[in-house]
Backbone as CSV, one residue per row, in Angstrom:
resi,resn,N_x,N_y,N_z,CA_x,CA_y,CA_z,C_x,C_y,C_z
1,MET,10.330,-77.586,-81.796,11.360,-77.853,-80.049,10.777,-77.417,-79.310
2,ASN,11.480,-76.318,-79.453,11.840,-75.223,-79.120,9.700,-75.444,-78.172
3,LEU,8.843,-74.602,-79.203,7.124,-75.087,-78.927,7.429,-75.964,-78.150
4,ASN,7.379,-77.059,-78.704,6.979,-78.170,-77.518,7.598,-77.962,-76.080
5,LEU,8.827,-77.575,-75.987,8.968,-77.495,-74.535,8.389,-77.264,-73.166
6,ARG,8.056,-75.044,-74.138,7.499,-74.627,-74.180,5.850,-74.694,-73.096
7,SER,5.335,-75.534,-74.001,4.223,-75.372,-73.662,4.202,-77.149,-73.589
8,SER,5.093,-77.411,-72.539,5.067,-79.184,-71.288,5.689,-77.981,-70.184
9,LEU,6.621,-77.338,-70.532,6.005,-76.152,-69.116,5.655,-75.866,-68.786
10,ILE,4.419,-75.112,-69.241,3.407,-74.327,-69.039,2.059,-75.785,-68.565
11,ASN,2.896,-76.659,-69.113,1.643,-77.562,-68.420,2.215,-77.982,-66.394
12,LEU,3.340,-77.982,-66.927,3.978,-78.114,-65.432,3.463,-76.980,-64.581
13,GLU,3.734,-76.196,-64.516,3.321,-75.162,-64.335,1.610,-75.101,-63.728
14,ASN,1.393,-75.748,-64.178,-0.478,-75.539,-64.539,-0.761,-76.465,-63.550
15,SER,0.131,-77.473,-63.429,-0.302,-78.579,-63.245,0.439,-78.625,-61.050
16,PHE,1.416,-77.857,-61.073,2.115,-78.053,-60.076,1.560,-76.642,-59.443
17,SER,0.842,-76.185,-57.644,0.312,-74.523,-57.129,1.559,-74.776,-57.129
18,PHE,1.621,-73.561,-55.973,1.671,-72.616,-55.226,2.614,-73.453,-53.936
19,THR,1.564,-74.072,-53.736,1.107,-75.035,-51.738,1.804,-76.000,-52.198
20,ASP,1.813,-76.784,-53.683,2.075,-78.558,-53.897,3.865,-77.835,-53.806
21,ILE,4.530,-76.884,-54.069,5.705,-77.130,-54.332,6.873,-75.875,-53.725
22,ILE,6.131,-74.960,-53.993,6.831,-73.403,-53.049,7.573,-74.059,-51.631
23,LEU,6.097,-73.313,-51.140,5.629,-73.372,-49.623,6.410,-74.675,-49.276
24,PRO,5.845,-75.709,-49.833,6.823,-76.702,-48.365,8.291,-76.675,-48.630
25,PHE,8.638,-75.842,-49.567,10.230,-76.167,-50.015,10.926,-75.306,-48.861
26,ILE,9.915,-74.143,-49.296,10.730,-73.609,-48.385,11.027,-73.393,-46.594
27,LEU,9.356,-73.977,-46.069,9.100,-74.838,-45.105,10.698,-75.347,-44.709
28,ILE,10.513,-76.755,-45.351,11.436,-77.788,-44.645,13.052,-76.879,-44.799
29,PHE,13.094,-76.878,-45.995,13.709,-75.858,-45.734,14.643,-75.118,-44.786
30,ALA,13.573,-74.178,-44.674,14.319,-73.444,-42.839,14.171,-74.050,-41.743
31,ILE,13.568,-75.058,-41.658,13.235,-76.281,-40.504,14.723,-76.458,-40.589
32,ILE,14.939,-77.345,-41.538,16.355,-78.530,-41.641,18.097,-77.352,-41.328
33,TYR,17.359,-75.414,-42.041,19.256,-74.891,-41.504,18.411,-74.251,-40.394
34,ALA,17.471,-74.156,-39.658,17.333,-74.332,-38.669,18.049,-74.879,-37.061
35,ILE,17.757,-75.789,-37.463,18.617,-76.698,-37.002,19.629,-77.474,-37.158
36,THR,20.607,-77.740,-38.289,21.909,-77.360,-38.763,22.188,-76.338,-38.448
37,ASP,21.892,-74.807,-37.922,22.456,-73.979,-37.459,22.531,-74.188,-36.440
38,LYS,21.163,-74.392,-35.405,21.805,-75.046,-33.633,22.558,-76.547,-33.256
39,VAL,22.392,-76.957,-34.356,22.925,-78.463,-33.843,25.038,-78.391,-34.223
40,LEU,24.235,-78.196,-35.361,26.110,-77.834,-36.227,26.940,-76.659,-36.140
41,HIS,27.805,-76.978,-35.063,29.228,-75.721,-35.034,30.230,-75.998,-35.665
42,ILE,29.664,-75.085,-36.754,30.710,-75.081,-37.348,30.783,-73.843,-38.140
43,SER,32.324,-73.601,-38.209,33.499,-72.065,-38.576,32.533,-71.803,-39.100
44,ASP,32.279,-70.432,-39.504,32.294,-69.232,-40.696,32.419,-70.001,-42.300
45,ARG,34.231,-70.358,-42.363,34.748,-70.366,-43.411,33.639,-71.755,-44.185
46,LYS,33.018,-72.855,-43.095,32.320,-74.024,-43.245,30.665,-73.351,-43.744
47,LYS,30.849,-72.507,-42.997,28.896,-72.355,-43.843,28.081,-72.933,-44.840
48,ASN,28.692,-72.947,-45.733,27.747,-72.726,-46.938,27.743,-74.488,-47.293
49,PHE,28.198,-75.595,-46.064,28.100,-76.130,-45.798,26.269,-76.544,-45.658
50,LYS,25.799,-75.558,-44.393,24.753,-75.790,-43.801,23.485,-75.392,-45.231
51,LEU,24.123,-73.865,-45.250,23.466,-74.382,-46.765,23.322,-75.498,-47.827
52,ILE,24.490,-75.888,-48.603,24.147,-77.038,-49.713,22.836,-78.035,-48.429
53,LEU,23.448,-78.640,-47.309,22.913,-79.728,-46.613,21.467,-79.750,-46.418
54,SER,21.116,-78.396,-46.120,18.943,-78.015,-46.624,18.875,-77.770,-47.564
55,LEU,19.823,-77.360,-47.637,19.176,-77.459,-50.122,18.916,-79.132,-50.706
56,VAL,19.543,-79.670,-50.119,19.721,-80.883,-50.512,18.790,-82.059,-50.086
57,LEU,18.435,-81.438,-48.861,17.599,-82.486,-47.994,16.071,-81.975,-48.356
58,SER,16.198,-80.900,-48.358,14.626,-80.316,-49.033,14.205,-80.478,-49.925
59,LEU,15.810,-80.343,-51.339,15.038,-81.433,-52.157,14.536,-83.028,-52.919
60,MET,15.421,-83.181,-52.714,15.480,-84.523,-52.448,13.800,-85.546,-51.468
61,THR,12.846,-84.319,-51.143,11.534,-83.968,-50.395,10.971,-83.629,-51.606
62,ILE,10.933,-82.662,-51.749,10.016,-82.166,-53.080,9.939,-83.021,-54.449
63,ILE,10.955,-83.291,-55.120,11.204,-84.381,-56.051,10.401,-85.837,-56.126
64,PRO,10.358,-85.776,-54.910,9.609,-88.007,-54.948,7.987,-87.251,-55.387
65,HIS,7.732,-86.440,-55.063,6.489,-85.329,-54.830,5.910,-84.748,-56.141
66,VAL,6.987,-83.913,-57.412,6.567,-83.794,-58.525,6.856,-84.633,-59.607
67,THR,7.942,-85.363,-59.448,7.939,-87.186,-59.971,6.686,-88.613,-59.215
68,GLY,5.867,-88.284,-59.150,4.404,-89.223,-58.530,5.643,-90.290,-58.204
69,ALA,7.166,-90.200,-57.492,7.480,-91.848,-57.151,6.648,-91.591,-55.533
70,TYR,6.220,-91.110,-54.838,5.669,-91.530,-53.549,5.017,-92.543,-53.487
71,GLY,4.671,-93.243,-52.618,3.535,-94.488,-53.332,1.855,-93.456,-52.755
72,ARG,1.773,-94.598,-51.055,-0.308,-93.158,-50.596,1.023,-93.110,-49.798
73,PHE,2.098,-92.619,-49.189,2.000,-91.155,-48.403,3.077,-90.919,-49.124
74,ASP,2.456,-89.265,-49.207,3.187,-88.579,-50.013,3.492,-87.196,-48.348
75,ILE,5.087,-86.981,-48.277,4.591,-86.313,-47.210,4.708,-84.435,-47.634
76,ILE,4.664,-84.246,-48.797,3.706,-82.919,-48.905,2.688,-83.395,-48.831
77,ASN,1.891,-84.118,-49.315,0.333,-83.785,-49.163,-0.123,-84.156,-47.517
78,VAL,0.630,-84.637,-46.649,1.074,-83.775,-45.664,1.238,-82.579,-44.779
79,ILE,2.083,-82.044,-45.807,2.344,-80.435,-45.099,1.371,-80.422,-45.388
80,ASN,0.523,-80.238,-46.456,-0.161,-78.775,-47.395,-1.676,-79.165,-46.184
81,GLN,-2.333,-80.341,-46.013,-3.348,-81.071,-45.490,-2.865,-80.459,-43.508
82,SER,-2.097,-80.307,-43.185,-2.177,-80.301,-42.003,-1.546,-78.060,-41.721
83,ILE,-0.493,-77.660,-42.772,-0.509,-76.171,-42.404,-2.205,-75.832,-41.930
84,PRO,-2.970,-75.527,-42.394,-4.355,-74.155,-42.489,-4.390,-74.787,-41.132
85,GLN,-4.320,-76.479,-40.584,-4.757,-76.914,-39.078,-4.104,-75.961,-37.675
86,ILE,-2.556,-76.284,-38.823,-1.845,-75.399,-37.737,-1.590,-74.112,-37.547
87,VAL,-2.096,-73.042,-38.320,-2.281,-71.837,-39.060,-3.490,-71.715,-38.124
C-alpha cells in the first residue's frame, strides 16, 4: 500500500511542474496579501486574518486546476501564458 501511495505521488509530481502549481500560488498569494494589507486596516492582534484569507483564496484558485474542475477557462493557464509576455 505504501508503494502504491508513493508511486501515485511521483506520478502527480511528474504531471504538474513548478509553473503549474507553485508559481501561480505564490503570485496569487502575494497579490491578495498585498491588497488586503493596504485595504483592511486590521490591528496587529488580528494580522493572521490577512494571512489566512490570502491562503484560502489562493488554494481556492489552485485546487480546481489540479483536480481538473475548471472547464474551458482555467485561470492558471491564463497566468502561465501571460507571465512571459509581462516579464
